[in-house]
N, C-alpha and C positions, 0 to 999 in steps of 0.2 A: 434570866437567860443572859449568858455571857455576850459581850459586844462583838467579840471576834468571830463568832459563829456566822456562817453564810446566811442562814435564814433568820437571824436575829431582827433585822429591820422589818421584815414582812410580819413576823410574829408580833413585834411591838405595835405595828400599825393596826393589826387586827384587834389587839387589845385596846388601843386608843379609840378605834371605831366603836367598840363595845361600850366604852366609858361614855361616849357622847351620842350614843344611838338615840334617834328620835329628836335630836336638837338641830333643826334645819338652819339655825343661825351660826352654827359652829363649823369651821373648815379647818381640818388638822392634817398635818404631814409630819409624822413621827412626833417629836416633842415641840413642834411649832404649831400654835393654836391661834386661829383668827376668829374673832367674834364680831359679827356684822349686825349693827342695830340701826334703826331709823332715827331715834331720838335719844337724848341723854337719859331720860327716865327709863326708856326701854333698855338701854345699855346697862343701867344699874341692875335691872331685874335679870337681864341675861347673865351678868357677872355672878349674881347670887346663885343662879341655877348651876353655872359652870363650877363655881367653888364647891357647891354641895356635891356635885358628881365627883370631883377630884377628892374630896374628903371621904366620900363613900368608898372609893377604890384605894384609898391610902396613898394618894399622890400629892406631891408638893410642888409649888412653883417658885422660881427664883424672881422675886420682886425687882431685883436690880436689873434684870434683863427684860422685864415686862413693860409694855406701853399700853396704857388704858385711856379711854375717853378722848381719842383724837380723831380728826376728820381725814387724816392722811397718814399712811405708814408704809414701810417697806415689808414685803412678804414674799419670800422664796425668789428673790431676784426681780421683783416687780414693785412698782409704786402703785398703791391702791388709793384711789380718791373717790369721793362721792359720784363723780362723773364717769369714772371708768378706771382702766389700768393702763400703764405705760412702762417701757423699759426703765431699769434702774440707771440713772445718769452715770454712776461710777462704772458700771459694766459697759455702757455705751462708749465712754471715753477710752476704755482699754482697747476696744475694737477699732475706734477711730484712729488711735495712735499705733495700731498694729503695722509694723513695717512690712514691705513686700516680702512674702515668704521666699526663701531660697531653695527649700527642699519640699518633696511631696508631703512628708510628715508635717511640716510647718503649715502647708496649705490646708491639709486635712484638719489641723487644729483650729485654724482660722475659720473654716466653714462650720466646724462644730460650734464655735463660739457664737457666730452670727445667726446660725439657725436655731439657737435657743429662743430667739425672738422672731422666728420666721413668720408667725401669724400676724405680726405688726407690719410686715413688709409687703408692698403691693406686688412687685414683679420679681420675687425671689428666684423662681425657677428660670425665668428669662435671662436675668443678669448673671446667674451663677452657672449657666450651662457651659460656657467656655472654660470656667475654672474646673468643673467636674470632669471635663475631658482629660485633664492631666492625671486624674486618679484612676482611669480605666486600667485594669490589669495590674495594679500596684498592690503591694502589701501594706499592712496597717502602719508600720513604722518605717516606711521606705525613705531612705536618706538621699535618694537620687536628686540631682539638681534639676530645676525647672527651666526649660528653654522658653522664657517669657516672650510673647509677641506684644506688639503695640496694643492690639485689640484686647488681649487678656489683661494687660495692665490697666487699661481703661475700665474694664468690667470689675476688676478688683476694687478700684477707687469708687466706682459707681455703687457697688455693694455697700461700702461704708457710708456713702451719702444717703442711700436708701434708709439705712438704720437711723442716721441722724435726723431724717425727716419722718421717722415713724409716727404713725397716727395714733391718737388716744383711742383706745377701744372701749366702747360702752359695755355695760352689762345687759344680758337678756332681761326682757320684761314680759311676763306672761300676758299682759294686756296690750302690748304694742304689736302691730302686724310685722311680719318678717318677709324679707325679699332677698332672693339669691340671684345675684347678677353674675352671669357666666360668660366666658369668652375662651376662644381657642385659636391658636396660631399654628404654623407649620411645625413648630418644635416644642410647644408647651401648652398646657391648659391652665386656666386660673379662674378665681371667682372671689367675690366679696359678699359676705352675709351682712345685711343691714337691717335695722329696725327703723320704722318711721315714727317719730315721736317729737312732740312740740313743734310740728310743722317743718321738720327737717330730717334728713337722713343721718343716721348714726351708725358707723361700722362696728360690727361685733368681732369680726375676724377676717383675715385674708387667707386664701389658699392658692397654691400654685404647684405644678408638677411638670417636670420635663418628660416629654414623650420618649418612648423607646423607639428603636429603629423600625420595628414592625408597626407601631402606632403612627409614626410619621407618614406611613403610606396609606393611612385611612383617608377616606373622603372627607370633605369639610363637614358634612352631616354627621358622620361617625365620630369625628373629633369633638364636635359640639356635644353630642350625646355622651361620649366618654367623659367630657369635662363635667357635665351635670351629675353623671353617675358618681364620679370620684368626689365631687364637691359635697354631695349629699352623704356619702360615706364618711367624709371628713367631719362634717357638722352634725352627724346623727344624734349626738348627745344633746344638741339644742333643738333640732328639728323634729325629733320623734314625738309623735303625739300632738304636734302643732300644725296649724294651717299656715302655708307660706306660698309665695308667688315666685316663679322662676322666670327670669328674663334672659333671653338668648337671641342672637341675631340670625338664627336659621329658622325661617318661617315653616319649613316642612315639619319641624319638631312639634308644632302646634297640633298636627294631625296624626302624629306618630302613635298615639294611644288609641286612635280610632280605627287604625288599619288592621287588617286581618293578620293573624300570627304567621300565616304561611308566607307573607311578603317580607318578613323580617328574617335576617340571618340569625343563627343561634346566639351569636354575641350580642347583636342588637336586642334580641328578645330578652336575654338575660339582664341587660342594662335597663330596658323599658319596664320589666317586671319589678325589678328592685326599686326603681324610681316610683312606680305606681303604688307599690306596697308602702313605701315610706310616706308618700304624699296623700295616700288614701284615695 
């Protein structure tokens, strides 16, 4: 298939998925292949299997661009280590050195860059809220000048600091208990999914989302419930089929699943049913 066709990437990805079907130690994105092994001996066996599959499908690899048998490497903009993953330092430096945007288009570009690493940032929605206000009602490549306020400039710098202090995120472990810590404010909801391993908490990912004008008018209970609902949707690829514990600072939520359906509004019922279905 020709590279310039619109559906070429998706078609090639389906082909690669077929090539490595059934190999749970292989993670591929188009022509970039990651092989995860626990030991050197296991890695050697994994390489043999992968090479066999490639030969079977008539594919070749460029050894000059390949890295094998290492404990740490760069993969799709991230640094992968035995302990977890973190943002690529070169990408982080580009964002840290990003000058104050003069136009709406430049601000949109900055937010796109930093949100590539959003799951590593604790309070992304909270600190970006002021910046997103400038984007309301604007076009994608709007060249309008930004009337910066002191608060907005401070939040811009804070966003860069948040990325500089980004936390190393661990990998999920099927044998480690999971905990979802949820919180809600007047203008955003957020959470952190953690595992408890080796007598300490290890974060897997962060989530935060700015509330809409309608959601800002919710009661504290409803905002907390919304935060849990959105967090579980965000992390469903990790939580589905797993037991996990939810922490929230709204005690009435403890009894929400025991109340009669007639007492809940349609929205509350929808959120409660989704949470209950995901958590079993």
